[in-house]
N, C-alpha and C positions, 0 to 999 in steps of 0.2 A: 616305033620303037623297039628295042634294040632285042634281036635272039640272044638270050642268055645261055642257056643250056639247054641237053635234050630234055624231053618230059619227063623222064625218067630219074635225070639226076636233079631237076627241079624239084620233083615232089619229094626225093630223098634229102635234100638241102631243108626243104620246107620241115618236113619230120624231126630234124635234129636241132632245128633253130630252139624249139623249148628248152631243151635239155643244156645245149650251148649258151645261151642268152637269160634263161632263167624268165623270160617271158614268152606268153603265147603269140602263134603268128599273128591271131585277130587283134592283139593289143599291138603290134607293131603296125598293123595296117592303118589302125585309128591313128597312132603317132604319125605316120605319112600323112594322111589325111587332113590330120590338124597343123601340120606343121606347114613351112612357108610355101610357096608356090612356085617350084623350078618348073621349067620347059623340057628341059633335055634329060633324058635318063642318068646319063653319068651326073649331070649335077645332083640330083636326089641321091643317088649312091653315094657321092663325097658326101653330102650333109649328113646323113644317117653314119656313116663311119665317123665323120670329125664328130657329130653332137651326142652320138650314144657308141662309141669305141666298138665298132661291130666288123667283123673281119669283111672282107672284100666280098666273098663268096654269098653270104649270110646276105649281107645289105643288097645285091643283085638280084638274090632271090626274092627279097621281100620288094622291092622295087619292082620285077616282073611280076610279081603276084599282084600286086595292087594295079599296075597296069592292064593287066587281065581281066579282073574283077571289075575295073572301071571301064572297059570296053564293052564287057558281057551287059553291063547297065545301061548302058548309051544305046547298045543295038538289041536289048533283049525285051 
């Protein structure tokens, strides 16, 4: 998994996603879960950007959060 931003920057980006995209972060995480299975971080980001017209920073923050939560489920 790629380190995307500092933890503070990541949290700030996540907080702005609903305002900027009109959808909650939880909705975006479900979209990623239901989307195509890409192995590489940047492939996931590119898919979100292309398929859903997201800004690069927002797409990276969503994928980073998805990967963090997925890892927590696996080890939790």
